[in-house]
C-alpha positions as CSV (number, residue, x, y, z in Angstrom):
1,Y,-9.2,54.8,12.6
2,D,-6.5,57.3,13.4
3,K,-5.4,57.8,9.8
4,L,-9.0,58.1,8.5
5,F,-10.7,60.1,11.3
6,G,-7.8,61.6,13.2
7,D,-6.1,63.4,10.2
8,P,-6.1,67.1,11.2
9,K,-7.2,68.3,7.8
10,W,-10.5,66.6,8.3
11,N,-11.1,67.9,11.8
12,P,-11.1,71.7,11.7
13,S,-11.8,72.1,15.4
14,A,-8.8,70.0,16.5
15,D,-5.4,71.3,17.7
16,R,-3.6,70.3,14.5
17,D,-0.1,70.6,16.0
18,K,-1.1,68.3,18.9
19,L,-2.5,65.7,16.5
20,R,0.6,65.8,14.3
21,K,2.8,65.2,17.4
22,L,0.7,62.2,18.4
23,F,1.0,60.7,15.0
24,K,4.8,61.1,15.0
25,K,5.0,59.4,18.4
26,G,2.9,56.5,17.1
27,K,0.2,57.0,19.7
28,T,-3.5,56.3,19.0
29,I,-6.0,59.1,19.5
30,F,-8.9,56.6,19.7
31,P,-9.6,54.2,22.5
32,K,-9.7,50.4,21.9
33,K,-13.0,49.6,23.7
34,P,-15.9,49.4,21.2
35,H,-18.3,51.8,22.9
36,K,-15.6,54.5,23.5
37,L,-14.3,53.9,20.0
38,S,-17.8,54.4,18.6
39,K,-18.2,57.6,20.6
40,G,-14.8,58.9,19.5
41,I,-15.5,58.3,15.8
42,T,-19.0,59.8,16.1
43,A,-17.6,62.9,17.8
44,V,-15.2,63.5,15.0
45,N,-17.9,63.0,12.4
46,V,-20.2,65.5,14.1
47,K,-17.4,68.0,14.4
48,N,-16.6,67.3,10.7
49,L,-20.2,68.0,9.7
50,K,-20.3,71.2,11.8
51,G,-16.9,72.6,10.9
52,L,-16.6,71.6,7.2
53,H,-20.1,71.0,5.8
54,F,-22.4,73.4,7.7
55,N,-23.1,76.6,5.8
56,E,-23.8,79.1,8.6
57,K,-25.4,81.7,6.3
58,H,-28.1,79.5,5.1
59,G,-28.4,77.1,8.0
60,T,-27.8,73.9,6.0
61,L,-25.2,71.2,5.4
62,V,-23.6,70.9,1.9
63,D,-22.8,67.8,0.0
64,S,-19.0,68.2,-0.2
65,W,-15.8,69.8,1.3
66,H,-12.3,69.5,-0.1
67,P,-9.0,70.6,1.5
68,K,-8.2,72.7,-1.6
69,T,-11.6,74.0,-2.8
70,K,-13.1,74.1,0.7
71,Q,-16.9,74.0,1.2
72,G,-19.2,73.2,-1.7
73,D,-22.3,75.2,-2.6
74,K,-24.8,72.4,-3.2
75,I,-27.1,70.3,-1.0
76,S,-29.1,67.5,-2.5
77,L,-32.3,66.3,-0.8
78,P,-31.2,62.7,-0.2
79,Y,-28.0,63.9,1.5
80,A,-29.9,66.5,3.6
81,A,-32.4,63.9,4.7
82,M,-29.9,61.2,5.5
83,A,-27.8,63.7,7.5
84,I,-30.9,64.5,9.6
85,V,-31.5,60.7,10.2
86,A,-27.8,60.2,11.2
87,L,-27.8,63.2,13.5
88,A,-31.1,62.0,15.0
89,N,-29.5,58.6,15.7
90,T,-26.6,60.3,17.3
91,H,-28.9,62.4,19.5
92,H,-31.0,59.3,20.5
93,H,-28.2,56.8,21.2
94,L,-25.3,58.8,22.7
95,H,-27.3,59.6,25.9
96,D,-24.1,59.6,28.0
97,V,-22.4,62.4,26.0
98,P,-24.6,65.5,26.6
99,K,-22.4,67.9,24.6
100,L,-22.4,65.7,21.5
101,K,-26.1,64.9,21.9
102,G,-26.9,68.7,22.0
103,A,-24.7,69.5,19.0
104,A,-26.4,66.7,17.0
105,K,-29.9,68.0,17.9
106,K,-29.0,71.6,17.1
107,M,-27.6,70.7,13.6
108,L,-30.5,68.4,12.7
109,T,-33.0,71.0,13.8
110,A,-31.2,73.6,11.6
111,Q,-31.2,71.3,8.6
112,A,-34.9,70.4,9.1
113,K,-35.8,74.2,9.3
114,F,-33.9,74.7,6.1
115,L,-36.1,72.1,4.4
116,L,-39.2,73.9,5.8
117,R,-38.0,77.2,4.2
118,Q,-37.4,75.5,0.9
119,Q,-40.6,73.5,0.7
120,N,-42.9,74.8,-2.0
121,D,-46.5,75.9,-1.2
122,D,-47.8,72.6,-2.7
123,G,-45.6,70.6,-0.3
124,S,-43.0,69.5,-2.9
125,F,-39.2,69.8,-2.8
126,A,-36.7,70.3,-5.6
127,T,-34.0,67.7,-6.1
128,G,-31.5,70.0,-4.4
129,Y,-30.4,73.5,-3.8
130,R,-27.5,75.7,-4.8
131,L,-26.2,78.2,-2.2
132,G,-25.1,81.7,-3.1
133,D,-26.4,85.1,-2.0
134,D,-29.8,83.3,-2.1
135,V,-30.9,79.7,-2.3
136,A,-31.7,78.4,-5.9
137,A,-33.6,75.2,-6.5
138,L,-32.0,72.6,-8.8
139,G,-33.6,70.1,-11.1
140,G,-36.5,70.2,-13.5
141,E,-39.6,68.1,-12.8
142,K,-40.3,67.2,-9.2
143,R,-38.8,63.7,-8.5
144,L,-40.0,60.9,-6.3
145,L,-36.7,60.5,-4.6
146,A,-36.6,64.2,-3.5
147,Q,-40.1,63.9,-2.0
148,T,-39.5,60.7,-0.1
149,S,-36.2,62.0,1.2
150,G,-37.9,65.2,2.4
151,I,-40.5,63.1,4.2
152,R,-37.9,60.8,5.8
153,G,-35.7,63.7,7.1
154,L,-38.6,65.7,8.4
155,L,-40.1,62.7,10.3
156,A,-36.7,62.0,11.8
157,A,-36.5,65.6,12.9
158,Y,-40.0,65.4,14.4
159,H,-39.2,62.3,16.5
160,A,-36.0,64.0,17.8
161,T,-37.5,67.3,18.6
162,D,-41.3,66.9,18.9
163,N,-41.7,69.9,16.7
164,K,-45.1,69.4,15.0
165,E,-44.1,71.7,12.2
166,F,-41.8,69.0,10.9
167,W,-44.6,66.4,11.0
168,N,-47.1,68.7,9.2
169,A,-44.5,69.5,6.5
170,A,-43.9,65.7,5.9
171,E,-47.7,65.1,5.7
172,K,-47.9,68.0,3.1
173,T,-45.2,66.4,1.0
174,Y,-47.0,63.0,1.2
175,Q,-50.2,64.6,0.0
176,Y,-48.2,66.1,-2.9
177,M,-46.9,62.7,-3.8
178,E,-50.3,61.1,-3.8
179,Q,-51.8,63.8,-6.0
180,N,-48.9,64.3,-8.4
181,L,-46.7,61.2,-8.5
182,R,-49.1,58.3,-8.0
183,S,-50.4,56.4,-11.0
184,E,-53.9,55.3,-10.2
185,K,-53.9,52.9,-13.1
186,A,-50.6,51.2,-12.3
187,N,-51.0,51.7,-8.5
188,I,-47.3,52.8,-8.2
189,Y,-45.5,56.1,-7.9
190,R,-43.9,57.7,-10.9
191,A,-40.2,58.5,-10.8
192,E,-41.0,62.2,-11.6
193,V,-44.0,64.3,-12.4
194,G,-45.3,63.5,-15.9
195,A,-43.3,60.3,-16.3
196,D,-45.0,57.3,-17.9
197,K,-42.4,54.9,-16.5
198,S,-41.2,54.4,-12.9
């Protein structure tokens, strides 16, 4: 765990010199007991998301970060949604760590609000977004995976925050799916709008 989660280059908020000294002395930075170990790893992951993956300008996480190239400029819908779900789980389960709980809620709320801003008037989502001076939608035809991901993330955000906007947006995407991706004849959803195979 120390080598994977304690490496200073993956933890921007850590005191890097202090961590390096601990590694040289052969000490562990994570406790042995399962609950405390889980909290320690979760804390590092939340700090990692905030410090490395969160784009402050646009209020969204990005898919990637690398020590050499730094923060990426793309966020895909499935990654955005699963990040909200993971942060909602952190917020729900780590009830004895108020600071971590609050940080998770703040980040998942920001990510969900980003989805609200990018949702099209018809309720649909693009497959992902490129961040620059503005936010540019990626992909061609609207895909089933993007819509279901949007719904999943928004519902997780709703349950964590009780913000009805997230529920309403998820419902709007569901209606878009029903009207544009569902094949009445086959009684299944298409992989993308206009597809004759799923």
